[in-house]
C-alpha positions in Angstrom: -4.9 -11.7 -22.6 -3.9 -8.4 -21.0 -7.0 -8.5 -18.8 -6.1 -12.0 -17.6 -2.5 -11.0 -16.8 -3.7 -8.0 -14.9 -6.3 -10.0 -13.0 -3.7 -12.6 -12.0 -1.3 -9.9 -11.0 -3.8 -8.3 -8.7 -4.8 -11.6 -7.1 -1.2 -12.6 -6.7 -0.2 -9.3 -5.1 -3.0 -9.2 -2.6 -2.8 -12.9 -1.9 1.0 -13.0 -1.3 1.1 -9.9 0.8 -1.7 -10.9 3.2 -0.6 -14.6 3.2 2.9 -13.5 4.3 1.3 -11.5 7.0 -0.6 -14.5 8.3 2.5 -16.7 7.9 4.2 -14.5 10.4 1.5 -15.0 13.0 1.6 -18.8 12.3 5.3 -19.3 12.7 5.6 -17.3 15.9 2.5 -18.9 17.3 4.0 -22.3 16.7 7.3 -21.2 18.1 5.5 -20.1 21.3 3.7 -23.4 21.6 0.3 -22.2 20.6 -1.9 -24.8 19.0 -2.8 -23.7 15.5 -5.9 -25.5 14.3 -6.1 -24.2 10.8 -3.7 -22.5 8.4 -5.2 -21.5 5.1 -4.0 -19.9 1.9 -7.0 -17.9 0.9 -10.3 -17.2 2.6 -13.6 -18.9 2.8 -14.5 -22.6 2.5 -11.8 -25.1 2.0 -11.1 -26.3 -1.6 -8.2 -28.6 -0.9 -6.3 -29.5 2.2 -4.6 -32.0 4.4 -4.0 -32.5 8.1 -0.4 -32.7 9.4 0.0 -33.2 13.1 -2.6 -31.0 14.9 -3.0 -28.4 12.1 -5.2 -28.4 9.0 -3.4 -26.9 6.0 -5.6 -26.0 3.2 -6.3 -23.9 0.1 -9.5 -21.9 0.3 -11.8 -20.8 -2.6 -11.1 -17.0 -2.2 -7.5 -16.5 -3.2 -7.0 -13.3 -1.1 -4.8 -13.6 2.0 -4.9 -16.3 4.5 -6.2 -17.4 7.9 -4.5 -18.6 11.1 -7.0 -20.1 13.5 -5.4 -20.6 16.9 -6.8 -22.5 19.8 -8.5 -20.3 22.4 -9.0 -17.3 20.2 -12.1 -15.6 21.7 -14.7 -13.2 20.7 -14.7 -9.8 22.4 -16.4 -10.1 25.8 -15.4 -13.8 26.4 -14.5 -14.9 29.9 -10.7 -15.2 30.1 -11.0 -17.3 33.2 -12.5 -20.1 31.0 -9.0 -20.7 29.5 -8.0 -24.3 30.4 -5.6 -25.6 27.8 -2.1 -24.3 28.4 -1.6 -24.2 24.6 -4.4 -21.8 23.9 -3.5 -18.3 22.7 -4.8 -16.5 25.8 -3.1 -19.0 28.1 0.2 -17.6 26.9 2.0 -14.7 28.7 1.3 -11.1 27.5 4.7 -10.8 26.0 4.3 -14.1 24.0 1.0 -12.7 22.6 2.8 -9.5 21.8 5.4 -11.4 19.7 2.7 -13.3 17.9 0.8 -10.1 17.1 3.9 -8.2 15.9 5.0 -11.1 13.7 2.4 -10.3 11.0 3.5 -6.7 10.3 7.1 -7.7 10.8 6.8 -10.3 8.0 5.3 -7.6 5.7 8.4 -5.5 6.4 10.7 -8.4 5.7 8.9 -9.1 2.4 9.1 -5.5 1.4 12.8 -5.3 2.2 13.4 -8.6 0.3 11.6 -7.4 -2.8 13.4 -4.0 -2.8 16.7 -5.8 -2.6 15.7 -8.3 -5.3 14.8 -5.4 -7.7 18.0 -3.5 -7.0 20.1 -6.7 -7.6 18.3 -7.8 -10.8 17.4 -4.4 -12.4 19.2 -1.7 -10.4 18.3 1.3 -8.4 15.3 3.2 -9.8 15.9 7.0 -10.1 13.9 9.7 -11.9 15.3 10.8 -15.2 16.3 14.4 -15.6 14.8 14.7 -19.1 11.5 16.5 -19.5 9.7 13.3 -20.6 6.4 12.2 -19.1 6.8 8.8 -17.5 3.5 8.5 -15.8 0.2 10.4 -15.6 -2.0 10.8 -12.5 -5.5 9.4 -13.2 -7.9 12.3 -13.4 -5.0 14.9 -13.2 -4.8 18.2 -15.0 -2.2 16.8 -17.4 -4.4 13.9 -18.5 -7.3 16.3 -18.9 -5.2 18.5 -21.2 -4.3 15.6 -23.4 -0.7 14.8 -22.3 0.4 11.2 -22.9 3.0 9.0 -21.5 6.2 9.4 -23.5 5.6 13.0 -24.4 8.7 15.2 -24.4 8.1 18.7 -23.2 9.9 21.2 -25.4 8.7 24.5 -23.9 6.5 25.7 -21.0 4.8 29.1 -21.2 7.0 30.0 -24.2 10.2 29.1 -22.4 12.3 26.3 -23.9 13.1 23.6 -21.3 16.0 21.1 -21.4 15.4 19.4 -18.0 12.7 18.1 -15.8 13.6 20.6 -13.0 13.3 23.5 -15.4 9.9 22.4 -16.6 8.7 21.7 -13.0 9.8 25.2 -11.8 7.6 27.0 -14.3 4.6 24.7 -13.5 5.1 25.1 -9.8 5.1 28.9 -10.2 1.7 28.9 -12.1 -1.0 27.5 -9.8 -4.5 27.9 -11.2 -3.1 29.7 -14.3 -3.4 28.3 -17.8 0.1 27.3 -19.1 0.9 26.5 -22.7 3.0 23.4 -23.3 4.7 22.4 -26.6 5.3 18.7 -26.6 6.8 16.2 -29.0 5.8 12.5 -29.5 7.5 10.4 -32.2 8.6 13.5 -34.0 5.2 15.1 -34.0 4.8 18.4 -32.1 1.6 19.5 -30.4 0.6 22.5 -28.4 -1.6 22.0 -25.3 -2.9 24.2 -22.5 -2.9 22.9 -19.0 -4.0 24.5 -15.8 -2.0 23.4 -12.8 -3.9 22.6 -9.6 -2.9 24.4 -6.4 -1.4 22.0 -3.8 -3.2 22.8 -0.6 -0.1 22.2 1.5 2.7 23.9 -0.5 0.7 26.2 -2.6 2.6 25.2 -5.7 1.1 24.2 -9.1 0.8 20.5 -9.9 -0.4 18.9 -13.1 -0.1 15.2 -12.2 2.9 13.9 -14.0 6.0 11.9 -13.0 9.3 11.5 -14.8 10.6 8.4 -16.5 12.3 5.9 -14.1 15.9 4.8 -15.0 17.7 1.9 -13.4 21.4 1.7 -12.5 22.8 -1.8 -11.4 23.8 -2.2 -7.8 26.2 -4.7 -6.1 24.9 -6.9 -3.3 26.1 -4.8 -0.4 24.6 -1.6 -1.9 21.4 -3.4 -2.7 21.0 -4.6 0.9 21.6 -1.0 2.1 19.2 0.4 -0.5 16.6 -2.1 0.6 16.8 -0.8 4.2 16.8 2.8 3.0 13.6 2.3 0.9 11.9 0.6 3.7 12.7 3.4 6.1 12.0 6.2 3.6 8.6 5.0 2.6 7.6 4.4 6.3 8.7 7.9 7.3 7.1 9.4 4.1 3.7 7.8 4.9 3.7 8.9 8.5 4.8 12.4 7.5 2.1 12.6 4.9 -0.6 11.5 7.3 0.7 13.8 10.0 0.6 16.8 7.7 -3.0 16.0 6.8 -4.0 15.7 10.4 -2.2 19.0 11.4 -3.9 20.8 8.5 -7.2 19.1 9.1 -7.3 17.9 5.5 -8.7 14.7 4.0 -5.9 12.3 3.0 -5.8 11.1 -0.6 -6.4 7.4 0.2 -6.7 4.5 -2.2 -9.0 1.5 -1.4 -9.0 -2.0 -2.9 -10.3 -0.6 -6.3 -7.6 2.0 -6.6 -4.8 -0.3 -5.5 -6.0 -3.0 -7.9 -6.0 -0.5 -10.7 -2.4 0.6 -9.9 -1.3 -3.1 -9.7 -3.0 -3.9 -13.0 -1.1 -1.0 -14.7 2.2 -2.1 -13.2 1.8 -5.6 -14.8 2.1 -3.8 -18.2 5.1 -1.7 -17.3 7.6 -4.4 -16.4 8.3 -6.9 -13.6 10.5 -4.5 -11.7 7.7 -2.0 -11.4 5.3 -4.7 -10.4 7.6 -6.1 -7.7 8.4 -2.6 -6.4 4.7 -1.9 -6.1 4.1 -5.2 -4.2 6.9 -4.2 -1.8 5.2 -0.8 -1.2 1.8 -2.5 -0.6 3.4 -5.0 1.8 5.0 -2.1 3.6 1.7 -0.2 3.7 -0.2 -3.2 5.1 2.5 -3.8 7.7 2.5 -0.2 8.8 -1.3 0.2 8.8 -1.7 -2.9 11.0 0.7 -1.3 13.6 -1.6 1.6 14.1 -3.2 1.4 17.6 -6.7 0.9 16.2 -8.9 -1.7 17.8 -9.5 -4.8 15.6 -6.0 -4.3 14.0 -2.8 -5.9 15.3 -1.8 -2.6 16.8 -5.0 -2.5 18.8 -4.3 -6.0 20.2 -0.8 -4.9 20.9 -2.1 -2.0 23.1 -4.4 -4.5 25.0 -1.5 -6.9 25.7 1.0 -4.1 26.6 -1.6 -2.7 29.1 -1.8 -6.2 30.6 2.0 -6.2 30.9 2.2 -2.8 32.6 -0.8 -3.1 34.9 -0.6 -6.9 35.5 -4.2 -7.4 34.6 -6.1 -7.6 31.2 -8.1 -4.7 29.8 -11.7 -5.0 31.1 -13.8 -6.9 28.6 -16.5 -4.1 28.4 -13.7 -1.7 27.4 -12.5 -4.2 24.8 -16.0 -4.5 23.4 -16.6 -0.8 23.2 -13.1 -0.2 21.7 -13.6 -3.0 19.1 -17.0 -1.6 18.1 -15.4 1.9 17.6 -12.5 0.3 15.7 -14.9 -1.6 13.4 -16.8 1.5 12.6 -13.6 3.4 12.0 -12.2 0.8 9.7 -15.5 0.5 7.7 -15.5 4.3 7.4 -11.9 4.4 6.1 -12.8 1.6 3.6 -15.9 3.4 2.4 -14.1 6.8 2.1 -11.2 5.2 0.2 -13.5 3.3 -2.1 -15.5 6.5 -2.7 -12.3 8.3 -3.6 -11.3 5.5 -6.0 -14.7 5.7 -7.8 -14.4 9.5 -8.0 -10.9 9.3 -9.5 -12.1 6.7 -12.1 -15.2 8.8 -13.0 -13.0 12.0 -13.2 -10.5 10.2 -15.4 -13.3 9.0 -17.8 -14.7 12.5 -18.0 -11.3 13.9 -18.7 -10.7 11.3 -21.4 -14.1 12.1 -23.0 -13.4 15.8 -22.8 -10.0 15.4 -24.5 -11.4 13.2 -27.2 -14.2 15.8 -27.9 -11.6 18.5 -28.3 
């Protein structure tokens, strides 16, 4: 039963987030008078549908995302002078096309903000507990390898009694690549473990891959609305800052692909609806932000093409579009392969760590 709930949770999260993205394109395309030939929930062949007006609305067999098929959408290299129907996508002005392109990421941000607000209203504002209790373990991290478990209360670190999360974290941060003895308690039973913090390449501090328990404090409507905006802004800035630091230091970012994201979603279905919805909000935010990057084949790439047309009063040469789209496709495939490879390595590392801890 748990596997079924997890599978449904993963499909629902991916499906809703991508569907909302496509819904944004659909609504603004209609508003700008573009003929939408097909609007589909899901991908692939049609399973069930109906025609209303000029648009075919349908459910597709693959319940991941959606599709908006607009009249006049062209393959790279197509002749723009062939546009004849004034309701085709490329017959619209450059700024109308910009609004259609931006609508997808914008809807992802609206969904993220709405989910944040909903969580704050219904459950409250999540904040880390100050108690030295393990709330979450990083898959394949040093703590998991040492045998730490969710719910463990850390009593002492390196022989020093700790009464707070900050006191525990201070000792760990000061001990990169050095074995540290932990005395922990679970359900009244004490254990002694040895963990070796990994050195963070950016800060140089020791990390073992644990997070504190999350507590919730109820918020009134006005505060929930403000907190929704804050979370949306914070996670956007945090993501951009993280990627910027990795680029500056020429380091590989720790990316998660579909496998890793699905694993995190599956785990969140077991930890409560508030964690699940918060995670869906983060995924929606991530997809919206990622699509704004000026990478060919993404919404951000199309945005660059149309802004160029607005500034220089002529479309980007089709040969340049073809070359850029080819580079963009290679880049996206490379990112997907790298992220998937990272997911597989984390899973394999976690299994080795689990086997090692069991053998001990």
